[in-house]
N, C-alpha and C positions, 0 to 999 in steps of 0.2 A: 247388633253393633257391637257387644265386646270383644266377637271375632274377626271382629276388623280391622278396630283399635289398635288389637294385639299384630295383627296382619303389616300396619302399616307401622306401627314401631319398629318392627325385625324389617322391615323392606327398606326403613329411615338409615338403623344403624347395620346392614349390609350394606348398604350405597351410599351411602348418607345424605342428609336433609339440607336444603341452604336456604334461610332468608332472606327479606331483605335489610338484615341488620348483620347478615354474616358478607355480603358484598362490602369492596371497599368505595369509602364516601365521598374519595378525593382519585380518580386517577387521572395518570398524567404517564405519557409514551413519549421517546426521542426519537430522533433518527440523526448520527453524525455524516457530516463527510466524509471524515478521515482522519485516522485515528495517528499519523505520524509529519507533521509537516514543519519547515524549515519557521526559524523566529521569524516575523513578522506576514506571516500568514496568515490568510482568515480561514476559517474552518462556520460552517455552516450545521445549525442545528436545527432542525424541522420540530417542535414541538404541536402533543395532540392533547389538553387536558379539559377533564368534566367534571362535575359533581355531580351528585343526585341529588342533593337539598339546592335552594333556593334559589343564590348564583357565586362564581368565583369570588372573589378581593383581591388577590394579588400574587406576583410570584415574585422569588426573590431566585438571584444567581452569584452562585459567589465563584471562587476560585480559590483551590489551594495547594502550596509549592513547599520545599527544602527552601527556596530565596527567599520567596518574598511575602514566607506567609498565607494567613490569610486573608482575602482581597475580598467584598464586598464588590461586585461589578455596576447590576443596576437594580431596580423592584420594578416595577410593571406592574400597575393597576388595570382588574380586571374589573369585569359589573354584569358579566355572563354566563349561562348557565353551563355553556364551551368553548373551548379558544382553539383557533388554529393559527401558528405562527413563528415565525421563525428568528433563532440568535445567533449573532454572528460573531464567532469571539476572534481576535485578532494578537496573535499569539508575541508572545514579549520576548525584550532581548534577551540575551541569556547568558551568564559569566561562567559554565560549565562543557562543557561538548557539545549534551546534550539532555534536557530534566520534563521531570512527568511530573504535568499539570494533573488533578480533583477538579473538573468543577462537579458544585450542587446547583440542584436544579429542585426548587420549592414551592407549590402552591397549595392556598390554602382558601380554602370556601367562607362563607357567611359566618358558619357554624363553629369556626377557629376545629374547625378540621384541619389534613395535613399529607399530602403526599411530595416523598423529597427523590429524586432519582437522580446518579452519579454518573459521571464519565469520565474516563483517560485518557487524555493526551501524551502525544512525548514529547515535543519539538527539541527540534540539530540548530546548534547554532551554525549561521553560514562559512565560516572558516572551521568547520571541524572536520577532523581529517573521514574520506568517505568510509563508512564500513563494506569491507567482504560482501555482494552478494552473492555468488554461488562459489566456487573449491573445483578443480581439476575435473574442470567441464568439460565431458569426450566430445567432438563433432569430425563425425569417418569419414572418407570420403566414398562417391552413392558408388563407386565400383565393391563396397566392403559386404553391402546388403547390412547393412548397421545404421541408424540414423546418423543421417549427413546436413543438418539444418538446426538451430536456437532460435528461442522465443524468448525474447526481451521479457516479455508477459508474463513466462511461466517459470522462466529461466530453468528452464529441460531443451533439454534434446529429443529432434523429431525428424519424421521422416518426410521430406519433401515430398517428395508422389504421390506422397496421401494426404498435404494439408494445405489448407488455404493459404492462397499468394500473404494475406495478411498474415499470417503468422508467420512467417520465414522471414526473420530479420536479419540470420545470416548461416548459409548456404556454403559447406563445397560443392563448386562446379564440376562437371567432369569432366578426364583431361584430357589431353590430346591425343598421350600414349596410354591405354587403357592399362599400363603397370608403372604406371607414375601418376603419384598422388598429383592433384592440381598446387601449386605455391599461389591460392590466392584466394579472397573470399566473394562474392556477393551480396547482394539481398531484393529479395522480395517484395517489403511493404518502401519498399525506397528508402532506408535506412543509407548514409553517409558515411563515409570512413576518413579521415581522419589523421596522418602519424606528424609526428616535428618528434627533432632530438632535443635530449635531456629531460625528459618528464621522469620525476620518481615517483613511480606508483601503488610501494605504499606509504608514504608520504601525504596525496592530491589529495586538496582537500574541494570545498563544491565550492568556495568562489575560484577556489588555482586552475582547476574542470571549465568551467565556466567560462575564463578570460582566454585559457589556452583555445578554446574551442574557436571560440569567436571571430581568432587570431589567424586560425587554422586553412590551411586549402580543402573541402572537401570535394570528395571523389563517390562515385557507384558502387567502385570496386577499389579493393587492397592485392597488392600483388607481393613476391617474392616474403612469402610471411615464415619469419625464423625464430626461434626460440629466443623471448627477452626480447621482444618486439613489445611495441606499450600500443598500443588501436584505440583513437576516441570514435565512438560512435555517437551518435543525433541525427536529426535532420539539418533544412536548409541554416537554421536558427539556431534550434538549440539541444545540446549538448544530453543527452540520454549517459551516456554510460562510458567505461573508460576498458579496456584488456589487457591484460597481462598475458604474452602467452609462452606457456610453461611447456610443450611436450609436441615436435613435431617427428611421428612416426611415419615415417616412407618404406616399408619392409618388404622384404621380396614376396611376390604375390598382391594380395587385394585388397584381403580380407580382418588384414590389423591394421592397414592404414590409416592413420588418426590425426588430427590435433585434442591437444588438453592448453585450453587455460581458463584463469580466475577473474573473473567482473564485478566492479564494483558501477552502481547505478547512481543515478539523481537524485 
């Protein structure tokens, strides 16, 4: 028996032994639907929590940010061992272009044990200037053998021939003359293009883009693309982003024929 006791002690030292007292009295899990939203938008938090004791007593939710300080949002009474639910947080109006908000979720049980989880959310003002999502993007002609399409989801160039149609938001079609790059763009995902004179790409805001796109004529293709062009993209009803063409390179041969552009997304 003494040898068995020594073996158990050694094994516990090597691999670690846990008891019920080592386990968390209260467990809390969060599932956050978004990390960055516009002021006024709602964010969903899926909540799952339980206690190893008799019952949960309550859940307190609060927020903290530099503009508003600490705000007690809600206290939810609980009366069971386990709770599953959701909480919708409405992003506040903000004075700055963006604001980071810390949300705290604290669950208490009947023996005064508690567990706190924190989540962070970036709120962007509706009239804030849009940030660059990607710059100096290169999209080649299909005759070059290089990536001839672009995805708004991944913000990466891609090969049209090797992609699902839904991935190809923008692509360069084959030109009528194999030595001359096409001067237009198309979409395989149903994306629409819109052009309008007088758009200032560097200072475009979310509201401004939304308004301009809503009043623009949308087309399935955009042609005659040149350096300095500003092209809005979206669906029939919703603006998704705006592009500034920074380079058009139709050189001798086809190997290096390409477009270069910057893009901002809603």
